[in-house]
Each structure stands twice: as C-alpha cells, then as structure tokens.
C-alpha positions in Angstrom: 83.0 127.8 156.3 85.0 130.9 157.2 82.7 133.9 157.5 79.8 134.2 155.1 79.3 131.8 152.2 80.2 133.1 148.8 77.4 134.2 146.7 78.6 133.4 143.2 76.4 134.2 140.2 75.5 131.0 138.4 74.8 132.0 134.8 78.0 134.1 134.6 80.2 131.4 136.1 78.7 128.6 133.9 79.1 130.8 130.8 82.8 131.4 131.8 83.4 127.7 132.1 81.8 127.2 128.6 84.1 129.9 127.3 87.3 128.5 128.7 86.5 125.0 127.6 85.7 126.1 124.1 88.9 128.1 124.0 90.9 125.1 125.1 89.2 122.9 122.6 90.0 125.3 119.7 93.6 125.5 121.0 94.1 121.7 121.2 92.6 121.2 117.7 95.6 123.2 116.3 98.3 121.0 117.9 100.2 118.0 116.5 101.2 115.0 118.5 104.7 116.5 119.3 102.9 119.6 120.8 100.9 117.4 123.1 104.2 115.9 124.5 105.8 119.3 125.1 106.7 120.0 128.8 104.5 122.6 130.4 105.4 125.1 133.2 104.1 122.6 135.7 106.9 120.2 136.7 106.4 116.7 135.5 103.4 117.6 133.3 103.2 117.7 129.5 100.5 119.5 127.5 98.6 116.2 127.5 98.9 115.9 131.2 97.3 119.3 131.7 94.4 118.2 129.6 94.1 114.9 131.4 94.0 116.8 134.7 91.0 118.9 133.6 89.3 115.8 132.2 89.9 113.9 135.5 88.5 116.7 137.7 85.4 117.1 135.5 84.9 113.3 135.3 85.1 113.2 139.1 82.5 116.0 139.4 80.3 113.9 137.0 80.4 111.1 139.5 83.1 108.9 137.9 85.3 106.9 140.2 89.0 107.8 140.2 91.2 105.2 138.3 93.1 102.8 140.4 96.7 103.9 139.6 99.6 103.6 141.9 101.3 107.0 142.3 104.8 106.7 143.7 105.6 110.0 145.5 109.2 109.0 145.9 109.7 109.0 142.1 107.1 111.6 141.2 108.7 114.5 143.0 106.1 117.0 141.7 103.4 115.1 143.7 103.6 116.8 147.0 100.3 116.1 148.8 97.0 114.1 148.7 95.3 116.4 146.2 98.4 116.0 144.0 98.3 112.2 144.2 94.6 112.2 143.4 95.2 114.4 140.3 98.2 112.3 139.3 96.1 109.1 139.2 93.8 110.6 136.5 96.8 112.0 134.6 98.7 108.7 134.7 95.6 106.8 133.5 95.6 108.9 130.2 99.4 109.2 129.6 99.5 106.4 127.1 96.4 107.5 125.2 96.7 109.0 121.7 96.1 112.8 121.9 93.0 112.5 119.7 91.4 110.2 122.3 92.2 112.6 125.1 90.8 115.5 123.2 87.6 113.5 122.5 87.3 112.7 126.2 87.8 116.4 127.0 85.0 117.3 124.5 82.6 114.7 126.0 83.2 115.4 129.6 83.0 119.2 129.3 79.8 119.0 127.3 78.3 116.7 129.9 79.4 119.0 132.7 78.0 122.1 131.0 74.6 120.5 130.5 74.6 119.4 134.2 75.5 122.8 135.5 72.9 124.6 133.3 70.2 122.3 134.7 71.3 122.8 138.3 68.8 124.6 140.6 69.8 127.7 142.6 69.5 125.6 145.8 72.0 123.1 144.5 74.3 125.8 143.2 74.3 127.6 146.6 74.5 124.5 148.7 77.5 124.0 151.0 80.3 122.1 149.3 83.9 121.0 149.5 86.1 123.4 147.5 89.9 123.6 147.1 89.7 126.7 149.3 87.9 125.0 152.1 84.1 124.7 152.7 82.0 127.1 150.8 79.2 127.0 148.2 79.2 124.7 145.1 79.1 128.0 143.1 82.5 129.0 144.7 83.9 125.6 143.6 82.8 126.3 140.1 84.4 129.8 140.2 87.6 128.1 141.2 87.2 125.7 138.3 87.2 128.6 135.9 90.4 129.9 137.5 92.0 126.4 137.3 91.0 125.7 133.8 92.0 129.1 132.5 95.4 128.7 134.2 95.9 125.3 132.6 95.0 126.8 129.2 97.7 129.4 129.8 100.1 126.6 130.8 99.4 124.9 127.5 99.7 128.1 125.5 103.1 128.8 127.2 104.3 125.3 126.3 103.4 125.5 122.6 104.1 129.2 122.1 100.5 130.3 121.2 99.6 133.2 123.6 96.0 134.2 123.8 92.7 134.4 125.7 93.8 137.2 128.0 90.5 139.1 128.0 86.9 138.0 128.2 84.5 136.5 130.7 86.7 133.6 131.8 89.5 136.1 132.6 87.1 138.3 134.6 85.9 135.3 136.6 89.5 134.2 137.2 90.4 137.6 138.5 87.3 137.6 140.8 88.7 134.3 142.3 92.2 135.7 142.6 90.9 138.8 144.4 89.7 136.5 147.2 93.4 135.7 148.0 94.9 139.1 147.8 94.2 140.1 151.4 96.1 136.9 152.5 99.0 137.7 150.1 99.4 141.3 151.3 98.6 141.0 155.0 99.7 137.5 156.0 102.4 136.6 153.5 103.9 140.0 152.7 103.4 141.3 156.3 101.9 144.7 155.3 101.0 146.7 158.4 97.8 148.6 159.5 97.3 151.7 157.4 99.3 150.4 154.4 97.6 149.7 151.0 98.5 148.0 147.8 96.9 148.5 144.3 97.3 145.9 141.6 96.7 147.4 138.2 96.4 144.7 135.5 96.8 145.5 131.9 96.6 143.9 128.5 98.3 145.5 125.5 98.7 148.7 127.6 95.0 149.0 128.5 93.9 148.5 132.1 91.8 145.4 132.5 91.2 145.5 136.3 92.4 147.4 139.3 92.3 145.6 142.7 93.0 147.4 146.0 94.0 145.9 149.3 93.7 148.0 152.5 95.2 146.8 155.8 93.1 147.7 158.8 92.5 145.1 161.6 93.2 142.7 158.7 94.1 143.1 155.1 91.0 143.1 152.8 90.2 143.9 149.2 88.2 147.1 148.9 86.4 148.7 145.9 88.6 151.8 146.1 91.1 153.6 148.3 90.6 157.1 149.8 93.9 158.2 148.4 97.0 156.9 146.6 98.1 153.4 147.6 101.2 152.9 149.7 102.4 151.1 146.6 100.9 150.5 143.1 102.1 147.4 141.1 101.2 147.6 137.4 101.7 144.5 135.3 100.1 142.5 132.5 97.3 140.2 133.4 99.4 137.2 132.4 102.3 138.2 134.6 99.9 138.6 137.7 98.3 135.3 137.1 101.5 133.3 136.5 103.2 134.8 139.5 100.2 134.3 141.9 99.8 130.7 140.7 103.5 130.0 141.2 104.0 129.2 137.5 107.2 131.2 137.7 109.6 132.0 140.5 109.3 135.2 142.6 112.2 136.8 140.7 110.8 136.0 137.2 108.9 138.5 135.0 109.8 141.4 137.3 111.0 143.4 134.3 107.3 143.7 133.3 106.2 145.0 136.7 106.1 148.8 137.3 106.4 149.9 140.9 105.0 153.2 142.1 105.5 154.0 145.8 107.0 152.2 148.8 109.8 150.0 147.4 110.2 148.0 150.6 106.5 147.0 150.6 106.6 146.3 146.9 109.5 143.9 147.3 107.7 142.1 150.2 104.6 141.7 148.1 106.4 140.6 145.0 108.5 138.1 146.9 105.3 136.5 148.4 102.9 136.7 145.5 102.4 133.0 144.9 99.6 131.5 147.0 98.2 128.4 145.2 99.0 124.9 146.4 
C-alpha cells in the first residue's frame, strides 16, 4: 500500500453505487434488442457486453466463481492483459443470452451487492484489499467501482445516443476517484516541472461542477487550492474530462470543447497525456 490507506466514507460510496446501478437499470429498460447489440466506445464490446462486465465483477465480489470460458488473445485483440482476459470470460459467458435475461441478472446481482455492502462493518470496509489501483482499503475498491460503473453507463449512453447522469452523487464520487490520478497525469505523464500548476475546471451546461488543482513541488499533488493563478487552466465539460482520462477517445478528440487559459506548451503536454486507465 503506497503511503497511507485511503479513508473512504462508506455510506456516501454505497449510496453512489446504488444511484449509478439504478440509473443504469432505468437506462437499460428503455432499450430494444437492437440497442443492446450496438457497438460501444470500448473496442470489441457491445452495450450488452458492458452490462455483462458489470454483472461479472459484482458476481465475483459476491463470491461467484468465474465461468470457464477460453479467451483467445490472438483473435480478441482488445484483450490486452490478465485483467482483460478475466473480464472477457464473464462477458463471453453472457454474449448469447437474451438482453432481458442479462438485465435480470444485473438487477439481481446489484441488489445482492447493495444489501451486502450496507450490512458491512466499518472494520470490513476499511480492511486492506486488492484494488485495481494496487493494495488499499476495500472502501477504495468500492470507490473505484462507482467510477467504473458510471463510466460504463456513459459508454452505453454514447452507444445508444441517450446522454445523461452528468451530475449527482455518483459523478461526485467518480471525480473523487479521478482526482487520485491527476498528480500522476500532470507530473509523471505530462512532465510538468517544479513550480508549475494545472487547474481542471469541469462544467455541465455551463456551470462549474468541480475545480481540481495540481501543484508540482517535490512531486505533483492535488491541492485544495492554489495561491495564485495556475500555470494553465483547462476548462471542459465533465463528460469530456472523464472520456479523455478513461481513454474512451483519442488524445486529439473533443479538444474543441476544451478552453485553455495560460501556458500552451504545458496544456498540450497535459492534453496529450490525459488518459491513464488500463
């Protein structure tokens, strides 16, 4: 566990998971079978595959054994690592299912997980755990689950042309999780130097949803505020920030929606290196 363990509030995080799962359920209930087959922004995955992925992860967390499905990395070019192969086994196991059956599985497994999380003790919530970001608390893993599920909801919305759910608790928790990576993005990936700073101003329908500031000292770190103007301020809609950081679009995509104020060289370094998820 690098540094101190994350102290993630349980009630807020569990409520955010409940919110995002309810939003996904409502969204899926509007879709026809053709919508479920539409390709999503994730290579090789349809709308149904995104749902199957969430079902599989939550089923695994409920203690279910992964299905025994052969995943051929030579033909499935989008499967790039062990985590990808693990995910693909669950997805492949549900590919032939009727959408209604997958939706019922989604409803069942998320209801089961919500009940289990609500019943969890503070000790269990704060216990050391595997997470996709390395060893941390189980609570941090659940914060990452909010981030992951909300991103997949946006993938589905993009696929079927039904934008939405860009504000609320799940978005707040998603941005909390994204903030943990911004020091890495600005310092390590973009190569910002000591004394430089970057502000990310995220908007929805023109209103500011969140401002996040990264200051480079001995290392780049997110800070509550800066003493003066940032070296560069990048203003963009929440959905543009999340899609770019999650690698859903290329580094040159959606730039027409980014407003740059300040050092253009640093801005271009950050924007070229925004994606950080695996």
